[in-house]
C-alpha positions in Angstrom: -10.9 -12.1 33.2 -10.4 -8.7 32.5 -12.4 -7.4 29.6 -10.6 -6.4 26.2 -9.2 -2.7 25.9 -9.0 -1.2 22.4 -6.7 2.0 22.5 -7.9 3.7 19.5 -9.2 7.0 17.8 -12.5 6.9 16.2 -11.2 9.0 12.9 -8.5 6.3 12.1 -9.1 4.0 9.2 -6.7 1.3 10.8 -8.9 1.4 14.0 -12.4 1.4 12.2 -11.3 -1.6 10.6 -11.5 -3.0 14.2 -14.3 -1.4 15.2 -16.0 -3.0 12.3 -15.2 -6.7 13.4 -15.5 -5.7 17.0 -19.3 -4.0 16.1 -20.5 -6.9 14.0 -19.9 -9.6 16.7 -21.3 -7.3 19.5 -17.9 -8.0 21.1 -17.7 -6.3 24.8 -14.8 -4.0 25.2 -13.7 -1.1 27.1 -12.8 2.0 24.3 -9.6 3.7 25.3 -9.7 6.8 23.6 -6.8 8.1 22.3 -6.2 12.3 21.8 -4.6 13.9 25.1 -1.0 13.2 26.5 -1.6 10.6 29.2 -3.6 8.3 26.8 -0.8 8.8 24.4 2.1 7.9 27.1 -0.3 4.6 27.9 -0.1 3.7 24.0 3.6 3.9 23.9 3.9 1.9 27.0 2.5 -1.2 25.2 3.7 -0.2 21.8 6.7 2.3 21.6 5.9 2.7 17.6 2.7 4.6 18.7 0.5 3.6 16.2 -3.2 2.2 16.6 -5.3 0.4 17.2 -3.8 -1.8 19.8 -5.6 -4.4 21.6 -4.9 -5.5 25.3 -6.7 -9.0 26.6 -5.4 -9.2 30.0 -1.4 -9.6 30.1 -1.6 -9.9 26.0 -1.0 -7.2 23.7 -2.0 -7.4 20.1 -1.3 -4.6 17.5 -1.7 -4.3 13.8 -5.4 -4.0 13.0 -5.5 -7.8 10.5 -4.0 -9.2 13.3 -6.0 -8.0 15.8 -8.9 -9.3 13.9 -7.3 -12.7 13.7 -6.9 -12.5 17.2 -10.7 -12.2 18.2 -11.6 -14.5 16.1 -9.6 -17.2 17.8 -9.9 -16.2 21.2 -13.2 -13.9 21.1 -15.2 -15.2 18.3 -18.8 -14.4 17.7 -21.9 -15.5 15.0 -20.0 -13.7 12.1 -16.7 -15.7 11.5 -14.7 -12.8 9.3 -12.1 -15.4 8.4 -13.2 -18.9 6.6 -12.4 -22.1 8.5 -11.7 -23.5 4.9 -8.0 -22.5 4.9 -8.2 -21.9 0.7 -11.0 -19.3 1.0 -8.9 -17.7 4.3 -6.3 -17.5 1.8 -8.2 -15.2 -0.7 -9.6 -13.2 2.4 -6.0 -12.7 3.5 -5.0 -11.5 0.3 -7.8 -9.1 -0.4 -6.7 -7.9 3.0 -3.5 -7.1 2.0 -4.6 -5.4 -1.3 -6.9 -2.8 0.7 -4.2 -2.1 3.1 -1.2 -1.9 0.4 -2.7 -0.8 -2.7 -5.8 1.5 -1.3 -4.8 3.0 2.0 -1.3 2.9 1.8 -1.8 5.3 -0.9 -4.5 7.3 0.2 -2.4 7.8 3.6 0.6 9.2 1.5 -1.5 11.7 -0.3 -3.0 13.0 3.1 0.2 12.7 5.1 1.9 14.8 2.1 -0.7 17.7 3.3 0.5 17.8 6.6 4.0 18.4 5.9 5.6 21.9 5.2 4.9 23.6 1.9 8.5 23.5 1.0 8.9 19.7 1.9 6.0 18.4 -0.2 6.5 15.5 -2.4 4.8 16.7 -5.4 6.2 13.3 -7.4 5.1 11.0 -4.7 1.7 12.0 -4.4 1.0 11.9 -8.1 2.5 8.5 -8.1 0.3 7.7 -5.2 -2.9 8.8 -6.8 -2.0 6.6 -9.9 -2.0 3.7 -8.1 -5.4 4.7 -6.5 -6.4 4.6 -10.2 -5.1 1.2 -11.0 -6.3 -0.2 -7.7 -10.0 1.2 -8.9 -9.6 -0.3 -12.0 -8.5 -3.7 -10.6 -11.5 -3.8 -8.2 -14.0 -2.5 -10.4 -13.4 -5.8 -12.2 -12.6 -8.0 -9.2 -16.1 -6.8 -8.0 -18.2 -7.3 -10.7 -20.9 -9.6 -10.0 -20.0 -9.7 -6.0 -22.0 -8.3 -3.4 -18.6 -8.8 -0.8 -14.9 -9.2 -1.4 -14.6 -12.6 -1.0 -16.6 -15.7 -0.8 -20.1 -14.1 -1.1 -20.5 -13.4 2.6 -18.8 -10.5 4.8 -15.5 -10.7 6.0 -11.8 -9.3 7.5 -11.3 -8.2 3.5 -14.5 -6.2 4.0 -13.4 -4.9 7.5 -10.4 -3.3 5.4 -12.3 -2.0 2.3 -15.0 -0.2 4.5 -12.8 2.5 6.1 -10.2 2.4 3.0 -12.3 3.2 0.7 -14.1 5.3 2.5 -11.4 7.7 3.0 -9.5 6.9 -0.7 -12.6 8.4 -2.0 -12.8 12.1 -0.3 -8.8 11.8 -1.2 -9.0 11.2 -5.1 -12.8 10.6 -6.0 -13.6 7.1 -7.4 -14.7 8.2 -10.8 -18.3 6.9 -12.2 -16.5 4.6 -14.6 -16.0 2.5 -11.9 -19.4 1.5 -11.1 -18.8 -1.5 -9.7 -16.2 -0.1 -6.7 -18.9 3.3 -5.9 -21.8 0.3 -5.6 -19.3 -1.6 -3.2 -18.6 1.3 -1.1 -22.4 2.3 -0.7 -22.7 -0.9 0.5 -20.4 -1.4 3.2 -21.3 2.5 4.3 -25.2 1.0 4.3 -23.6 -1.9 6.8 -24.6 -1.3 10.3 -21.3 -2.3 11.9 -19.4 0.2 9.6 -22.4 3.0 9.8 -21.6 3.0 13.6 -17.9 3.5 13.1 -18.3 6.4 10.6 -20.9 7.9 13.0 -18.5 7.9 15.8 -15.8 9.5 13.3 -18.5 12.3 12.5 -17.4 15.1 15.2 -13.6 14.8 13.9 -14.1 15.7 10.5 -12.8 19.2 10.2 -9.2 17.4 11.1 -9.1 16.0 7.7 -6.3 17.8 5.8 -7.8 18.0 2.5 -11.2 19.0 3.7 -13.9 16.6 4.4 -16.8 16.5 1.6 -20.1 17.4 2.7 -21.6 13.3 2.3 -21.2 10.2 3.5 
């Protein structure tokens, strides 16, 4: 069987989300690093949207980070089960995965992408709304994480694969205030997780690319 191929970039939060899942289970794969024109053409041939990560498993192509992690759990399972077998527990994990995607990553990326626009085309109102959404998300998450080690069910899951890179970059973009101590502690635990620490280290050489200026920490 051909090895898994992951088309990804180490500084991308959504790629890190999948990399955490792969590293948790020491799943072997070929890293197809995106960057030059040839690698981007190959990506476009697989997925015309040119969004990544994209996983190739033989003649099957899988895109969207959450779906890739679900796919890995079904077809390339390892010792760390990232989506619970119990369907009721799995619903909570998937719900939290969507929370991190939609209410942490989406507004965080709104702020970052706006900075990439020409100054005359920037959306000050949209950025202010994105920052407001992050504050709401932090406040909600602080209540949710009270007394919890991981996001759902007391064990590391798909939800934490999402939380790790999204909170990592969100705190760079819109700092998590000290009043949200549970969120800050959770982010610290995620950074200490070996799978995510590896993903962060792989992205270090690309920190000068961060449009807002990568802070001198983490």
